[in-house]
N, C-alpha and C positions, 0 to 999 in steps of 0.2 A: 428650137424644135417646133414644128407646126402642130396646130390643133388637129389637122387631118391625120397626121402620123399617129397622134395619141388615140384618136378614134379607131383607126385601123388596128393599132396594136391591141387595144382592148377587145376588139371584135375577134382577133386571132388568138387571144389568150384564153383558150377554152377552159382551163382549170382555174383561171383568175388568180394565179400565183405571182403575177408581176414579171414573169419571164416567159419567153417563147422557146419551145423545143422544135427541132426539125419536124417531128411528127405533128405537132400542133399546127405549124405553118402550112404543111402540106394538106393536112386534113381540113383545116379551116378554109384555106383558099379553094379547095375542091368543093366543099359543101356550101360555103357562104360567098365565094368569089363573085358569082354572077349577080347576086343580090346586092353586095357591096358596090359593085360597079354600076348597077342600075341606080343606086342612091347617090352616086357621085363620090363614094368613099374610097374608091379604087379605080384607076384608069381601066377601061375595058381591055386594053392591051396588056395590062398587068395580070389578067386572069390567064394563067398558062397551065401547062401540064405539070406532072410531078417533077420532071427535070428542071423546069423553069422555077418552080417553087423552091426546090433544093438549091439551085444556083443563087437565088435571092438570099436564102438563109446563109449560105457559105460566104457571100459577099459581105453580109452584115456581121458575121461572127468574127470580129476583129481580134479577140483575144484567144480564140480557139477552144473555148470551154464548152462548146456544144449547146449553149443556151444564149438567147439574146436578151439583153437588157433593153429597156425602152430607148436609152441613149444610142446604143449600137444600131437598133432597128431604125430609129428616126433619122440618123445620119445618112443611111443608105436610101430609104424611101423618099426623104425630102429631096435628095439629089436626083435619084432615078425618075421620080414621078413629077419633078419640077415644082414641088410645093415650096 
C-alpha cells in the first residue's frame, strides 16, 4: 500500500476513526478535493462530483459493509490513480 494512499485516507477520514463512510468520502472530496489535488495528494481528474465519489466508494467496498478500511481503500486508489 502506498504512502500516498495513506495520506489521502487520513485526509478523507473526517472523524479520524480509521474507517471511511460514503458520507465522509463524498463530503471530504467535495470540500478538500481541490486542495488535495493542488498538493499532489490526489490526481486532478480524481476530483469529481457526488456520483464519481460514490462510485469510488462502491468500487472500494469489497465486503459490502458500507465502510472502507484502509486496505480496501488503498487497493482501489493505488490501482486507479497509478500509485
